[in-house]
N, C-alpha and C positions, 0 to 999 in steps of 0.2 A: 817605806816611808821616805819622803823627801827631807832634805835638810834646809829649812828656811833660814834666811839671814834676817835678823831683827835687831835694829839699833836706832837710837835717837840720832838725828843729824846734828852737826856741830852747833847749830843755833839753839839746841836744847828744847825746841818747841815742836818740831815735826818728827814723826816716826817714819822710818824707812823699813818696808817689808819686801823682801825679795825671795822668790822661790822659782827657779827655772825661768820661764818666760814672763812670769808675773812680777811686776815691779811697781810697788805702791808708795806714794807719799801721802801721809795721813797727818791731819792737824785737827785738834779739837780745842774748843774754847769753853772755859768755865773755871771753877775753882781748881787749884792745883791737884787736890785729892781726886776730884771727879775726872780730870783729864788723865791722871795716872791709872785710875780704874778702867777708863774707857780704852786706853792704850793696851792694858793687860788683856782685856777682852778681845780686842782686835788681833793681838798677837796669837792668842790661844786659838781663835777661830781660823786665822790665816794658815796655820801650820798644816791643816788637813785638806785645804781646798784643792790644791793641785792633784794630790793623790786621788781624791774623789772624782775629779774630772777625767783623769787618765783612765780610771776604771771604766768609764763609759765613752771613751773617745771615739770609738768606731761609730756609735750611734750619733754622737754629736757632730760628726763630720758628714753625715748623710743628710739628704734633702729633708727638710721639715715636712711632716705630714700631719696637718691639723686633725685632731680627733684620734690620732694614733701615737701613744706615748709609752715607750718602753723604758724611759729614763726614771731613775729613782732618786738621785741626789737633789738636794734643795737648789743648788746653784744651776745644775743641769736643767732642771724643770723650769727655773726662771728664764734661762736662755731660750728654751723652746717656747714658752709663753710669749716672750718678747718678739720672736720672729714669726709666730703663727699668723698674725694678721696680714703678713705679706706673702705667705706661702702659696696662696691660690693664684697670685698674679705673676710671680717670678720665682726663679730658683733661689733658694736661700737655705742655709743650714743654721742650726743653733749656734755655731761658732761665730756668726755675725754679731752676737750679743755677749760674747764671753767676757770682754774687758769690763763692760758696764755691769754685768751680772755679778762679777767678782767684787767690784767696788761696792755694789749695793749690799752684798752679804757682809762684808767687813763693817760697813756703816751700820747695818742692823745690829751687829754684835755690840758696837760701841754705845749706841743710844739706848739699847736695852740694859746696859750695865751702869750707866751714869747719866744724870740730867744735864747734858751739855747745852750751851746756848747756841753754838754753831759748830759745824764740823764739815770737813770734806775728806773724801778718799779719792785720790787722783791716780788712776791706773793708766799711765802713759798718755794722758790727755783726755781720757774718758772718766768723767767725774760724777760721783754721787755726793749730794749735798744734804745737810741737815740745817734747818733754820728754825729757831724758836721764834715765837711771835715778837715782832718789833725789830728783828735783825735782818741783815742783808749781806750779800757777797758781791764783790766786783770781780768779774772773770776776764782775764786777759787772754788774747788770742794771737797766734803767730801762724804764718802760712806753711812753714816746714820745720820739723823738729831738729834737723841737722844744722840749721842756721837760724836759731831763735831770735826774733826781733818783734817787739810788740807793735801790732798793726791796728788793734782795736780792742774794745772791751764791752762787756755787757753787765749791767747792774741787775741783780736778782734779789728781790725782796721776799720776806717770809710770806707775805700775802699772795705772792704769785704761785702758780701751780708747778713751776719748774723745779724739779729736784734732780734732774740728770742732764748732763751735757756730754756730747761725744762728737768726735771728728773722724771722718773717713776721706779717702781720696788716694790718688796714685802715688803721692809722696808720703803716705803714712806707713804704718808698720805692716799692714796687710795688703794683699793684692786688690786691685780694683778693676772692674769691667768697664768703667767709664774713664773720662779724661779730666775730671775736675782735679785741680791741685789740692783742694780741700773743701769739704762740706762740714759745717758745724751745725748740729741739730740740738735743740733744747726741748726736753720732754718732761713728763711727770716722773719718769724713772730713768736711771742711768742705762739699764738694759734696753729699754725701748728707744732711748736716744741713740744708742750704739747701733741697733738694728736699722733705725730710720736713716741715720747718716750714711750707712752702707748703701741702702736702696737709692737714696737721692743721688749720692756720688756716682752710682752706676748709671743713672739716668742722664747725667751730664755727658753727652756723647754726640759724635757725628759719625754714624755707622758708615763704613765703607770709605772714609776719607783716606786718601793715599799718604797723608802726612802723619797718620797715627799708626804706630808700630806696636804690635801685640805678639805675645807668645803664649803657648799653652801653660796654664798654671802648673801642671804636674811636671813640665820640663824644667821649671825653675825650682820647684819644691815637690818632690815625688809624693809626699803625703798630703798635699793641699786638698782642702775640702772642696775646692772648685774643680778638681779633676782636670780634664783637657780643655776646659773653657778658656777662651783667649783673654788674657789680662793685659792691661796697658803698660808698656815699658818706656815709651818715649812719644812725645807729642811735638812735632815741629811747630814753628811759629804760625799761628792762625791769623786770618784777617779779622778786623773788627766785626764784620758781619758773621763770620763763622763762630767767633767767641760768643756773640749775642745769641746765635741760634742754639749752641750747646747749652748755654746757661738758661735759656728759655725752656728747654726741654726739662732740665733739672728743676727749675722753679715750678713748672706745671706739676711735676711729681710731688714736690714739697707742699704745694697748695692742696693737692688731693689728700695728702696725709694729715694736714692740719684740719681739713674739713671733716675727716674721719675721727678727729680727736686723738691722733697718735703722736703729734708733735705740737709744740706751742710756737716755735719759730725756727728759722734756719738762715744761714749765711753760706752762699756758694761762691767759690773763688776759682777763677781760671785765667792764667796768663795776665795778671795784674788788674783784672776786672772782677768786681764783686756785685752780686745782687743779694738782697735780703728779703725775707718774708716777714712782714710786720707782726706786731703783737697787740693784744688788747691793751687799752689804756692803762689798766691796773697791773699789767704784767711787766716782765723784765724788758728793758729798752736797750737796743743797740746804741752805743754812744759814739761820738767822733773819736778818732778819724773814721771816715765812712767805710774804708776798705777793711772789713772785718773778716778774718779768716781763721784758720785751722786750729792748731794745737792749743789747748786751754790750760790755764792754771788759776786757782782761786785764792783770793785773799780778802781782807776786810775792806 
C-alpha cells in the first residue's frame, strides 16, 4: 500500500491529497458539516487509487484496443472508455486520461457522500467539476505551470454540459507528439477532456520542420507509454505563417472532436498566438483577455 499525504491547506478551505505522482487540490462548497463529510470521503477513496492503477500499469501503458478490455479497476476502465473514441484514428493509451479519470473518481466519492453546491478536484490542471443548479465556476488559465500568470479565464455555468477541463502540450507534465505550448479542452467529463486535449495537442504540428527538435520518448523516460515515438523537446521561433499553419491543423482536429460530441470547446496556444473553438450560446464562454491558454484552476 502507498502512503498518501492528506492535509488541509493553510487557508482551511482546500484539501491537499498527494500520493506518488498524483497531486490533487480539492475544494467543496456547502455547509461546513457537508464539506467535512465530502473531504472524508475523498480522502478515503484517494488512498487506494494509486495502488489500483499500479496493479494494472502494464495494460494501461499499452495501446488502447476498443472492444478488448482486460482492465478491472473502476478508474482504469474509465481511462480506457475515455480514450477508446480516439483509438481507431491514432495511437493512444489509457494513460492519456489518467489525471482526469482520477479527478473524476475523487469527485464522485465527494458528491455521493454529501450534497455539495459546488466542488472541484484539480489534478495538476486537469479538473473535475460539480455544479448544482444555479451555480457557476470561473476557471483561470496560464500557459506554463513553471511560470504561472493568468492569461485568460472561462466561465462555466451549471446549465452547461462542461464538467471537465484538461490541458496538454509540450510544456505540460507529460510528453507531447505535437508542438503546441498548451491546449485546453472542455468536455462533459474530466477523463474525456484529458484524452481530447492530448489528441488535439498532438495535432498542432509541422511535420518535418527542421526547427522542431524531437527525441524518442523512451530515451527520456524508459517506461514511457509512448515507447520510441518521437516527442517534442524544443521548438525554434516560427514564422507567423508557420504558427498559423500548425494551429490550423490542431483547430481542425478540435472541430472534428466537437462535431463528434467529444468536446465542448478548446483553446490552442503556440508561441504567443491562440485560437479558440467557440461554444453554444448557453455554454461556457471564453472571456477576455483573448489569449487563453493552458494550466487551469477553478474558483467562484
